[in-house]
N, C-alpha and C positions, 0 to 999 in steps of 0.2 A: 518516428519509430523508436521504441523503447530500447535502452541499452540492456536492461535486465528484465526478465519476466519471472515472476514468482507466483506459482499456483498453489494456493493454500485451500483449495476446495475440500470441503468435508471437515475442516478444522474449525473449532469454536473459538471465539474471542476469549482470551487475549492472544491466542496463538498466531493469528495472521499479523497482528501488530508486532509481536515479539520477533517473528521471522523477518518482517520488513525492517525492523530496527537493526537486527543482526546483519542483514544484507547491506543496508545503507551505511552502517557504521564505518566500514573501511572503503567505501566507494568514493572515488574522486568527485570534487564539486562539479555539478552539471550533469551527473549521472541521472538518467530517468529510469525509474522502476515502475513497471506495470504490475500491480498487485491484483490477483484474482482471488475472490472470496465468495463463499456461498452462505456465510453467516450474516443475516440482516443486521446484527448488532455492529458489524464493521462499518455500517453507514454512519454511525455515531462515533465509534472508537478511532477510525483511521483519521478523520479530520482533526480530532482532538490530539492524537499522537503527532500529526504534522505540525500543528500549532505549537505544541509544547516542546517538540524536539528541534524546531527551526527548519523544517522542510517545507517546500512549496507543493501544495496539492493542486495540480494543474487541471485535473478533471475527474469526475465521477460519473459512471454510467452503469446501467443494468441491462443485461441481455440473457434471456433464457435462464433466469434464476441465479445468475452469476453477477457479482458486483466487480466492476473494474475501476481501479484507482491508478491515476498517473501521478507519481510523486517524484519531484526533482530535488536532489540534494543541493544544498547551497554552500 
C-alpha cells in the first residue's frame, strides 16, 4: 500500500512530475508515492524524473486511461 497518493489527472506534463517532486522532496526515505496521471507523456517523463532525481520507480501500469506510477524515495 502506498504511503501517499497524488492524483494529477487532467494536468499536462511537466505538472505531474513537478507535483511528485514537491511531494517527495520532504518525504522520509522509504516513502512510496502512487502518482496518477492522465497525460501519456508522463510514461516517458516520470521514469526520466526518477532516474535523474534518484528515486526508485517500482511499477508502472495503465487502467482506464489513467497511468499509475509507484515511486519510492531512497
